[in-house]
C-alpha positions as CSV (number, residue, x, y, z in Angstrom):
1,X,105.6,90.6,144.9
2,X,107.5,89.8,141.7
3,X,109.2,92.8,140.0
4,X,107.8,93.7,136.6
5,X,109.9,92.3,133.7
6,X,111.0,94.5,130.8
7,X,110.7,92.9,127.4
8,X,112.8,94.6,124.7
9,X,111.4,94.5,121.2
10,X,113.6,95.2,118.2
11,X,112.1,97.2,115.3
12,X,113.1,99.4,112.5
13,X,112.7,103.1,113.3
14,X,110.3,104.1,110.5
15,X,106.8,105.3,111.4
16,X,105.2,102.1,109.9
17,X,107.6,99.7,111.7
18,X,107.1,101.5,115.0
19,X,103.3,101.3,114.7
20,X,103.6,97.6,113.8
21,X,105.8,97.0,116.8
22,X,103.4,98.9,119.0
23,X,100.6,96.5,118.1
24,X,102.8,93.7,119.4
25,X,103.7,95.7,122.5
26,X,100.0,96.0,123.3
27,X,99.6,92.2,123.2
28,X,102.6,91.5,125.4
29,X,102.2,94.2,128.0
30,X,100.5,93.5,131.3
31,X,100.8,94.4,135.0
32,X,103.9,92.2,135.3
33,X,105.5,92.9,131.9
34,X,106.7,96.2,130.6
35,X,107.6,96.4,126.9
36,X,110.3,98.7,125.5
37,X,110.6,99.3,121.7
38,X,114.2,99.4,120.5
39,X,114.6,101.2,117.2
40,X,117.4,99.5,115.3
41,X,119.1,101.1,112.2
42,X,119.3,98.3,109.6
43,X,121.6,97.9,106.6
44,X,118.7,99.0,104.5
45,X,118.3,102.2,106.4
46,X,122.0,103.0,105.8
47,X,122.0,102.4,102.1
48,X,121.0,104.7,99.3
49,X,117.7,103.8,97.8
50,X,119.0,102.5,94.5
51,X,121.2,99.9,96.3
52,X,118.5,98.3,98.4
53,X,117.3,96.1,95.6
54,X,120.8,94.9,94.9
55,X,121.3,93.9,98.5
56,X,117.9,92.2,98.7
57,X,115.1,93.1,101.2
58,X,115.9,90.3,103.6
59,X,119.6,91.5,103.8
60,X,118.5,95.1,104.0
61,X,115.9,95.0,106.7
62,X,115.7,91.7,108.7
63,X,119.2,90.6,109.7
64,X,120.2,93.5,112.0
65,X,117.0,93.0,114.1
66,X,117.5,89.3,114.5
67,X,121.1,89.8,115.4
68,X,120.1,91.9,118.3
69,X,117.9,89.0,119.5
70,X,120.6,86.4,119.1
71,X,123.1,88.6,120.9
72,X,120.8,88.8,123.8
73,X,120.3,92.6,123.6
74,X,116.6,92.2,122.7
75,X,114.1,89.5,123.5
76,X,112.3,89.5,120.2
77,X,112.1,91.3,116.8
78,X,109.0,92.5,114.9
79,X,109.1,92.2,111.1
80,X,106.8,92.5,108.2
81,X,106.3,88.9,107.4
82,X,106.9,89.4,103.7
83,X,110.4,90.5,104.4
84,X,111.4,87.5,106.6
85,X,113.4,84.8,104.7
86,X,112.1,81.3,104.6
87,X,115.5,80.2,105.9
88,X,117.0,81.8,109.0
89,X,119.2,80.9,112.0
90,X,118.1,77.6,113.5
91,X,118.1,79.1,117.0
92,X,115.4,81.5,116.0
93,X,111.7,80.8,115.5
94,X,108.7,82.8,114.3
95,X,107.2,82.8,117.8
96,X,104.1,84.9,117.0
97,X,102.0,85.8,113.9
98,X,99.4,88.4,114.8
99,X,96.1,88.8,113.1
100,X,96.7,89.8,109.5
101,X,95.8,93.2,107.9
102,X,94.3,93.3,104.4
103,X,96.8,91.6,102.0
104,X,95.7,93.5,98.9
105,X,97.7,95.8,96.7
106,X,96.2,99.1,95.9
107,X,96.6,101.6,93.1
108,X,96.9,105.3,93.9
109,X,96.6,108.1,91.4
110,X,96.8,111.9,92.0
111,X,93.1,112.3,91.4
112,X,91.6,108.9,92.2
113,X,91.6,107.1,88.8
114,X,91.7,103.3,88.3
115,X,94.2,101.1,86.5
116,X,91.7,100.8,83.5
117,X,91.6,104.7,83.4
118,X,95.4,105.0,82.9
119,X,96.3,106.2,79.4
120,X,98.7,104.3,77.2
121,X,102.3,105.1,78.3
122,X,101.3,106.0,81.8
123,X,104.1,105.9,84.3
124,X,103.4,103.6,87.3
125,X,105.8,103.5,90.3
126,X,106.9,100.4,92.2
127,X,110.2,98.7,93.0
128,X,108.5,95.3,93.5
129,X,109.4,92.6,90.9
130,X,106.1,90.9,91.5
131,X,104.0,94.1,91.2
132,X,106.0,95.1,88.1
133,X,105.3,91.7,86.3
134,X,101.7,91.7,87.3
135,X,101.1,95.3,86.1
136,X,102.8,94.5,82.8
137,X,100.8,91.4,82.4
138,X,97.5,93.4,82.9
139,X,98.6,96.6,81.1
140,X,101.7,95.9,78.8
141,X,101.2,99.5,77.5
142,X,102.3,101.2,80.7
143,X,105.8,102.2,81.8
144,X,106.9,100.9,85.3
145,X,109.5,103.0,87.1
146,X,111.3,102.4,90.4
147,X,109.8,104.0,93.5
148,X,111.3,103.5,96.9
149,X,111.1,105.1,100.4
150,X,108.7,104.8,103.3
151,X,105.0,104.6,102.6
152,X,104.3,108.2,103.2
153,X,107.3,109.3,101.1
154,X,106.0,107.3,98.2
155,X,102.6,108.9,98.4
156,X,104.2,112.4,98.6
157,X,106.2,111.7,95.5
158,X,103.0,110.7,93.6
159,X,101.1,113.8,94.7
160,X,104.0,116.4,94.5
161,X,103.9,117.3,90.8
162,X,100.1,117.9,90.5
163,X,99.8,119.7,93.9
164,X,102.8,121.9,93.3
165,X,101.6,122.9,89.9
166,X,98.1,123.7,91.3
167,X,99.7,125.8,94.0
168,X,101.8,127.7,91.5
169,X,98.8,128.2,89.2
170,X,96.7,129.6,92.1
171,X,99.6,131.9,93.2
172,X,99.9,133.3,89.7
173,X,96.2,133.8,89.4
174,X,96.0,135.6,92.7
175,X,99.0,137.8,91.8
176,X,97.1,138.7,88.6
177,X,94.5,140.4,90.8
178,X,92.2,137.4,90.9
179,X,92.1,136.4,87.2
180,X,90.0,133.2,86.9
181,X,91.7,130.0,85.7
182,X,90.6,128.4,82.5
183,X,91.1,125.1,84.1
184,X,88.5,125.5,86.9
185,X,86.3,128.6,86.6
186,X,84.0,127.4,89.4
187,X,86.7,127.3,92.1
188,X,87.1,130.8,93.5
189,X,89.0,129.8,96.7
190,X,92.0,131.9,97.7
191,X,95.4,130.2,97.9
192,X,95.1,130.2,101.7
193,X,91.6,128.6,101.6
194,X,92.8,126.0,99.0
195,X,95.8,125.1,101.2
196,X,93.5,124.8,104.3
197,X,91.4,122.2,102.5
198,X,94.4,120.0,101.7
199,X,95.0,116.9,103.6
200,X,98.2,116.6,105.7
201,X,99.9,114.3,103.2
202,X,99.0,116.8,100.3
203,X,100.6,119.7,102.3
204,X,103.8,117.7,102.8
205,X,103.8,116.9,99.0
206,X,104.0,120.6,98.3
207,X,107.5,120.6,99.8
208,X,108.7,117.2,98.4
209,X,111.4,117.1,95.8
210,X,110.7,114.7,92.9
211,X,112.4,113.5,89.8
212,X,109.8,111.3,88.1
213,X,106.2,112.2,87.6
214,X,104.0,109.2,88.3
215,X,100.6,108.7,86.9
216,X,100.0,106.0,89.5
217,X,101.8,104.0,92.2
218,X,101.1,100.6,93.7
219,X,101.4,100.0,97.4
220,X,100.3,97.4,100.0
221,X,96.9,98.3,101.6
222,X,98.2,97.1,105.0
223,X,100.9,99.8,105.1
224,X,98.6,102.6,104.3
225,X,96.1,101.4,106.9
226,X,98.7,101.0,109.6
227,X,100.0,104.6,109.3
228,X,96.5,106.0,109.0
229,X,96.7,107.2,105.4
230,X,94.0,104.9,103.8
231,X,91.1,107.3,104.6
232,X,93.0,110.3,103.2
233,X,94.1,109.0,99.8
234,X,91.8,107.9,96.9
235,X,92.7,104.3,95.9
236,X,91.6,101.3,93.9
237,X,91.9,97.9,95.6
238,X,93.4,95.5,93.1
239,X,91.8,92.0,92.9
240,X,93.9,89.2,94.5
241,X,92.9,86.9,91.6
242,X,95.1,89.0,89.3
243,X,97.3,90.9,91.7
244,X,98.2,88.0,93.8
245,X,100.0,89.4,96.9
246,X,103.4,88.6,98.1
247,X,103.7,85.7,100.6
248,X,102.9,87.0,104.0
249,X,101.8,90.4,102.8
250,X,99.8,92.2,105.5
251,X,101.1,89.9,108.2
252,X,103.7,90.5,110.9
253,X,106.2,88.1,112.3
254,X,107.7,88.2,115.8
255,X,111.0,86.3,115.9
256,X,112.6,85.1,119.2
257,X,115.0,82.5,120.4
258,X,113.5,79.0,120.6
259,X,112.5,78.5,124.2
260,X,110.2,79.5,127.0
261,X,109.8,83.2,126.0
262,X,109.0,82.2,122.4
263,X,106.2,80.1,123.8
264,X,104.9,83.1,125.8
265,X,104.9,85.2,122.7
266,X,103.0,82.5,120.9
267,X,100.4,82.3,123.6
268,X,99.9,86.1,123.7
269,X,100.3,87.1,120.1
270,X,99.7,84.2,117.7
271,X,96.5,84.3,115.5
272,X,95.8,80.6,114.4
273,X,94.1,81.5,111.1
274,X,96.9,83.9,110.0
275,X,99.5,81.3,111.1
276,X,97.9,78.6,108.8
277,X,97.5,81.0,105.9
278,X,101.1,82.4,106.0
279,X,102.5,78.9,106.6
280,X,101.0,77.8,103.3
281,X,102.3,80.9,101.5
282,X,105.8,80.6,102.9
283,X,105.9,76.8,102.3
284,X,105.1,77.3,98.6
285,X,107.8,80.1,98.4
286,X,110.4,78.0,100.1
287,X,109.8,75.0,97.9
288,X,109.9,77.1,94.7
289,X,113.1,78.9,96.0
290,X,112.1,82.2,94.5
291,X,113.0,84.4,97.5
292,X,113.1,88.0,96.5
293,X,114.5,87.5,93.0
294,X,111.4,86.3,91.1
295,X,107.9,87.7,90.6
296,X,105.9,85.3,92.8
297,X,102.5,86.0,94.3
298,X,101.0,83.5,96.8
299,X,97.8,84.0,98.7
300,X,96.1,81.6,101.0
301,X,92.7,81.9,102.7
302,X,91.4,79.5,105.3
303,X,87.9,78.3,104.4
304,X,86.6,75.8,106.9
305,X,88.3,72.5,106.3
306,X,90.3,73.8,103.4
307,X,92.9,76.4,102.7
308,X,92.3,78.0,99.3
309,X,95.6,78.8,97.7
310,X,96.3,81.0,94.7
311,X,99.8,81.0,93.2
312,X,101.1,83.1,90.3
313,X,104.7,82.9,89.0
314,X,105.7,85.2,86.2
315,X,108.6,86.2,84.1
316,X,109.9,89.6,85.0
317,X,108.3,91.3,82.0
318,X,105.0,89.7,82.7
319,X,104.8,87.9,79.3
320,X,105.0,84.3,80.8
321,X,103.4,82.7,83.8
322,X,102.6,79.5,85.6
323,X,99.6,79.8,87.9
324,X,97.1,77.7,89.8
325,X,94.5,77.8,92.5
326,X,93.9,74.8,94.7
327,X,92.0,73.8,97.9
328,X,94.4,72.3,100.4
329,X,93.3,70.2,103.4
330,X,93.8,72.3,106.6
331,X,94.9,69.2,108.6
332,X,97.9,68.7,106.3
333,X,98.3,72.2,104.9
334,X,102.1,72.5,105.0
335,X,102.7,69.2,103.1
336,X,99.9,70.0,100.7
337,X,101.4,73.4,100.0
338,X,104.8,71.7,99.3
339,X,103.1,69.3,96.8
340,X,101.4,72.3,95.1
341,X,104.7,74.1,94.7
342,X,106.3,70.9,93.3
343,X,103.6,70.6,90.8
344,X,104.1,74.2,89.7
345,X,107.8,73.7,89.5
346,X,107.3,70.8,87.1
347,X,105.0,72.9,84.9
348,X,107.7,75.5,84.3
349,X,107.7,77.7,87.5
350,X,111.2,76.5,88.3
351,X,112.4,77.7,84.8
352,X,110.9,81.1,85.5
353,X,112.5,81.3,88.9
354,X,115.9,80.3,87.5
355,X,115.6,82.8,84.6
356,X,114.9,85.5,87.2
357,X,117.8,84.4,89.4
358,X,120.2,84.6,86.3
359,X,119.0,88.1,85.5
360,X,119.3,89.2,89.1
361,X,122.9,88.0,89.1
362,X,123.7,89.8,85.9
363,X,122.2,93.0,87.3
364,X,124.3,92.7,90.6
365,X,127.5,92.3,88.5
366,X,126.7,95.1,86.1
367,X,128.7,98.4,86.7
368,X,126.7,101.2,88.2
């Protein structure tokens, strides 16, 4: 009887990354294959948060994992698709693309409000150039401030000010021998009862340090879903027609050396519909050449014999844009996606990308 084989999957060590890798582990495991998750500390995990943007997400979070595969220490690596560069070492392939999670962006507020409800001058947190530009295009009256960290950390930073203030208010009221609060005269819960009614993420927010008070933050729905937070936080799903997702958002990519094992991963993991949709998105991105320096949203949806593609390229302040939706033939989806990107480039998208690249270079060279 053949001995079980152990497959080593490289992944980042965050809760979200480990959950994503576990989903791939489940697809690869069988009675003859054992899967071991190998947590790798990436360059991005070592850097201070404010330096991650200057390095670039692909440099921060992808290379270290793929190096473990190329060195032979791991058999494959599991990435968030949107972090994977369109150009990477020729000996590697995207061997598997699992079924995609929802690609939408979502808006979270401390008390469940919507984007339309935000007051003028509201502070919205995100460190995504695309989300920043799309927010400013929709609501030029809001202030967008950087927000980094793991998904749960970002949610805790949003909730911390309001939950800490409420805790302090209730403590003071209880110390004043139960004096009722003018803010909520109907809520007569003790501090302990109020605490018991909080969700786990709200309880953690009570101990979270924060510097900026956010009125709202924008995150990927997929990340919240994968770490189990989606049912526990009020959110507004933003429409993909205006908040066009990042290429590959919600999808995973399993990279491996080109060869027999990559074919095995493809057979066990690959989801044909997601493969087609993300191929369209990544082909448009590669042709435009925007990478992580320009605000580009690309979303493809397979609809029978066609792939419906929506592309939105903006200036970083959201005041200029080139956009289009087009149905691409599924039988020639990659070449049709390339043609779509070339048309957008001729209409001014390449100018917006170049302007973003110039600004990115200036920011990298600016003293900190």
